[in-house]
N, C-alpha and C positions, 0 to 999 in steps of 0.2 A: 683927752676925749677924741675918739676917732671922728672923722668928718669926710663926707663925700666918697666913702668906700662903697663897694657894691652891697656890703652888709647893711650899712646905714640906709641906703636907698630902698632895699627890699623891706627892711624893718619898718621904715616910715610909711611905705605903701600899704603895709598890712596892719598898722597900728589902729586899733578901734578906739581906744581911750587910755588915759593914764589913770591908774588905780591909786587909792589913798595911801597904800603902803609903799609906793615908789615903783612898783612894777607896772608893766604895760599889758593891756589885753590885746593879743595878737590873733588876727584871723588866719586860719590854716587853709591853704588852697587845696592841698591833697593830703588825705588821711589814709595811710596804709595799715592794714590790720592782718594778723595771722591768728593761729589757733591757741597760742600760749597766753598772751596778755589780754585777749578780748573777752573771754567768758565772764570774768568778774565784772568787767565794765558793762557788758550787756545786762548782767544780773542787776547792777545798780540802776540802770535805766528802768528795768521792769519794776523794781522796788519803789521807784519814785513816779511810776506811770508816765515816763518820758519816751519820746520817739527819737529817731536819728534825724537831726535837723536838715542836713543836706546829703541824702544817700548817694547822690551822683558824685560827690566829692570823696567818697570812701571806696576803697578797693581792697579786696581780701584775697589771700592765697594761703596755702598750707605748706609748711616747710620744716619747722623745728622737730616735730615728733614723727614725721613720716618715715617708715622704714625704707632703706635703699636697696635691700636685697629682694624683697617680695612686697609689692604694694597692693596685692589683692585684698578686698574687703570681705568681712571685717578684719582689721589688723589683729595680729596675734596678741599685741599688747592692748589689754582692755581699756586702760586709761587713755592711750593714744586714740583708740577708736572713739571713746566718749568725747574727747576734745574735738575731733574732726566733725563728729555728728553735731556737736553744739554749735560749731561755726557754721555748718551747713544750714541748720535751722534758723540761726540768727540772721544770716544773710538773706534767706528766703523771706523771713518775716519782715525785715526792714528794707527789702528790695535793693540790696547791696551787690555790686558786681563781685563775683567769686570765681577765681581761676582754680578750679579743683583738679585733682589728679585725673589725667586723661583728656583734659580740655585742650591740650596743646600749648597752654600758656602757664601751666603750674610751675612753681619753682621757688627758690629763695626770694623773699620779697624785694631785696635790694638788687637782685639780678633781673627779676621780672619787670619791675616798674620802668627802668631805663630802656630795656629792650623792646617794650611795647610803646614807647614814646609818651608814657604818662609823666615822666620826669622832664620838666622844662625850665628854662631860665626864668628867673624872677619870681619863682614860686616860694611859698613857705610850705614845708612838708614835715609831717610828724608821723611817727610810728612807735609803737610800744616795743622798741628794740634799739639798743644803744648805737648800733652801726648804721642808723638812718643817715648819719653824716655822709655816707656814700654819695647821696644824691647832690651834694654840693659841687660835685664835678661838673655839673651843668649850669653853674651860676645860680643855683637855688640856695635857700637857707633851710637846712634840714636838721631836725632835732629828734633824738630819741626821748621818749616820754614814759612816765610810769603809768600803772594801770588806772589810777584815779584821774590822770590827765587824759587817758584814752576815753574814759567816761565823759569828761568835760568836752572833748572834741566831738564825740558822737552827739552829745546833747546840744552843743552851742556852736560848734565849728571854731572855737577859740580856746586859747590857753593864756594863763597869766604868767609872765616871765619878766625877769630883770634884764635890761639890755646888756649885752656883752661888750667887753672891750675887743679891739681888733688887733691882732698881731699878724704882720706880713712876714712870711717865710720866703725869702728871695733865693732861688736856686740858680746859681750861675753855671755856665758851660753846659755840658750834656753828659749823660751816663755813658760809660764805656761798654764795649761788647761783653755780654755775659752778666751785666749788672742791670737790674730791673727796678720797676717802681716799688716793689716790696723792699728791696735793699735800701732805696732812698728813704722811704718812710721809717723803716727801722733805724736807720742812721739818724734821722731827725729826732726821733723819740729818745734815742740814746743821748744825743747831745743836749737836748733841752730838759729831759726828765719826764716822768709819767705824770707829774703834778703841775708842770709848768703852764699847762693850758687852762687850768681852772679859772673860770670867769672870762675866758677868751673865746672868740671865733678866730680860726686860723685861715688866713688868705694865702694860698700857695701860688707863687708867681715866679717869673724869671724864665730865661731861655730853656733851662732843663725841663720845666713844667710845660712850656709851650710845645716842646718837642714830643711830649708823651701823647699816646693815643687816648681816646676817651675811656677805654677800659682800664688803661694804666692810671689815668686820673682818678677813676673810681676807687682804685686800690689805695691811692694816696689819701683821699678824703675819708674813705672807710675807716682808716686807722688813726685819723686825727683824734678820735675819742680816746685812743690808747695813750695819747700824750696829755690827756686831761682836758682837752678842748671840748666845748659843748657842740661845736660844729666846725667843719672845714669846708672851704669852697675855692673854686677857681673861676676867674672871669671867663664868660663864654666867648668863643671865637668861631671861625669858619668850620673848624673840626666839630664843634658842638652842634652847629646847625646842620651840617651834613649827616651827622650821626642820627639826629632826630627825624630828618626828612623821610617821608613815606612810611614811617613806623605806623603800626595799627591805630594808635590813639593820637597821633600827631595831627595838628591842624591841616586841613586840606584846602586846595584852591586859593580863593581870596583870603580865607582865614590864615593860610600859611604866610602869604605875603604880608598881611597885617601883623602877624605874630613876629615875623622876621624883622620887620621895621622896628618894632618895639624892643625885641631882644638885643638888637645892635646898640641900643642906648644903655644897656645894663652892664656897666663895668665901672670899676673904680676910676675916678678921675686921675689925671697925671699929677695933680697937686693934692691928692688925697692926704689926709692926716691920719696916721696910725698911732695907736697907743704904744706900739713896740715894733721894731724891725729886726729880723735875724737874717744873716746871710750864710748860705751853704754853698760849698764848691762841689757840685755833683761829679765832676771829673775825678775827684780824689776818692770816691766811694768804691769799695770792692764788694763782692758778694758777702752778705751779712747774715749772721746766724745768732739767735738768742741762746744763752747758756743758762739762764736763771728762771725765775718765777714771775717776772714782769716783762712786757715787751721792751722796756727800756734797758734791760740787761742783755745787750748784744755786742758782738765784736765782728770785725772783718774776718774772712776765712783764714787769713794768714796771721792773725793775731792770737795772743794768749788771753785766757780768762784773767781779769785783773787781780792784782795782789790787794789785800785789804788796806795796806798802807797807801795805796794809790787812790783810795776812795774817800769821799767826804764822810763825816760822822753819821749822817742820816743814811747814806748809801751803804755804809759798812754793815749796819744792822740787817738790812734786807739781803745783802750779799751773804752774810753768815747763815741766814735762814735758807738761802738758795743753795749754798754749798752742802748743807746738811740734807736738804730734800733731794737735790739732783745727784748727790754723791760725786760731784766734781771737785777739783782742787784748784786753789789759786795758782795762777801761772801755767795751768794746763793748756795745751793747744786745743782749739775747738775742732780742728781738722783731724779726721781719722777716728773720732768718737763713734763707736759701733751703734748702728740703728737697727731696730727690730720691726718697726711699723712705718710705712710711708703713706701719707694721705694727701691727695690733691683734690681740692674742692673749696667750699665755703663762699660766703658773700664777698670775701676779700679776693680770692683767686680761683673762682670756679667758672669763669667765662670762657668763651670759645678761644680767645687769644691765649689764655693761660694753658688751655689744653693743647693748642698748636705748638707752643714753645716746649712744653714737656714732651710731647710726642716726637718732636724733632730730635731731642736728646736721646730718647728711648729707641728710635728706629733702628732695627737690626741688632738690638742689644737685649740682654736678658737680666731680669731682676735677680739679685743675689738669693741663693737658696735659704739664707737665714732671715729673709725679709718677707713680711706680709704687706703687700702694696695694693691699694685700691684708689680708684678715681671716681669722683661723684660730680657729674655735671651740675651747674648751678640752676638749670631750668630745663624744661622739656624742649624748648627751642634750641638751647645749647646742645642737648643730646642729639636732636635731629640733625643739626648742622654738622656736629662731629661725626656722626655716622655717614652722612653724605660725603664727607671728605676722607672717610676711611680711618679717622683717628682712633675710633674705638678698637679697630682691628690691630692697629699698632700697639695700643696699650695691652690688649689681650695677648698678642704674640710675645710681648716682652715679659709677661707674667703678672701684669696688673689685673685686678678684678675690675670689671666695668659695672657700675651701679646705676640705680635710678636717681632722679633729682631729689635733693633735700639738703638740709644743713649737715646731716651726718655727724662725723666725729669732731666737728668744730666744737660742739658743746655736749655731744653724746646724750641727747635726750631720746635716744632710740637704741637699737641693738649694736650700733657701731661704737665700740669702746676699747680702750686699752685694757690690758690684763696685768695685774700686779704692778711691777715697777718698770714695765716696758718703756723703751725710749722711742719716741715718735719724731720723725721728720714731717712737719706739717706746713701746708700753705695757708693755714687759717690765721686768726688774728690774736689769739690769747694763749698764753702759756702758764696760766694760773695753776696752782695746786689743784689736782683733781679735775681740771677743765675737760679732759678728754675721756672721762668716764670712770677712771680708776683713781682711788684716793692716793695712790702711790705712783701713778703714771707720770712720765716725764716728757715734756713737749719741747722740741726745738723748732722755732718758727723760721721759715726761709721761703724763698721764691719757689714757684712750681718747678722751674728748671733745676734748682738746687735739690728739690725733693727727688726729682728723676735721677739726678746724679748719685744721690745717696742710696736710692733703691738699687742701682746697678752695682755699686761698690760695697753696699752693706755697711757704709760708714759715711760720716760727713765728708763731703768731697767738694772740690772746686769745679763748678760746672764749666768753667772756661777751658778745662782740659779736654772737654768733649766737643766744644763748639769752635775753638780757635785752631 
């Protein structure tokens, strides 16, 4: 049983009571909502004649269903328009802060909350979206929850949960040039498996993690859910505090000093006890690409897709399914596989640093004539910053389409979709069957830099050939 980890400390601070079934009632410090999982929850409140208990602890944005090509209202998609209207009405009724389109603060919920300083160390954070684990990059404990739990948090500001075990993933050394946080987390998921984290919180630590920027840390924690973990977190440090300082919703003046004093106490003790410890050598990782239908089916750019005999019995079944769906063959090289669509964006890799890295690869180069490429900033603030730096023009000059903020093709709940069995190079987080809008569409996950390289060559390529 873990002891004295950051997870244990934050859990104990937010524990309201122990429940008869063995779970704990946990107070939620920040509740993030969007247009997809909140309508039914608000409907349940109305049916029971309940109100939102602490409206000041709930923040809303719109991201999943918003079109990225034309955001004028009403939306062309009548269902999308209905969903945003419902969120607008519920936020107005319950006095909830809502960052709507055109506010200057709209965007993907897991991009918006950190960039506004809403996400802070020591918090418990919940959202009706599995990638809420992103916020653990700040030393918070952040969970994705279901619609019924969204209702519970709105009504009581608490949820019932069983306490998780804690696995520390210690990452030695540092990433080499051309290798990014996305490569690191894909490598970790591949080594541990997509189910290894079930029942665990993942603590990412070690020199390689310490060297990452806050936005890179968010990428790592974002995809901890893809390894089966309920949440992922990183102990806060000076980078964390510097990132939060002066943000719109960050503590100010004396409140800042008080918060900083407390935040510095929030870390796992040197003699913390973990339920499990895994060690990773970050220096040995190369640019990594998925080849199958789970984020765990990945290989380095210079490796071959595994042979069936190299896999465990359980992995063999999923691999056979992946080979049939992806039309790839065992032993095939991942490098040079033709790409038809390139997508840079999502809550995993749609931040300003992601766009800077991709733009650096694309500068003075052209997208292959066989590729449709588009970039979707993670928020209005990211878009404004990118335009100020001229990144949007670099993307446009190369042949990328520049879009408006939203989740876009990450899950294709809008018009951004693959067609037929197109192969996509994507900076998003999931490569499940049909994830990007077509029941036959094929997704290869990779870093934004690798997506840019694929766009230029029209095939899976090693980005190090462009930057070294």
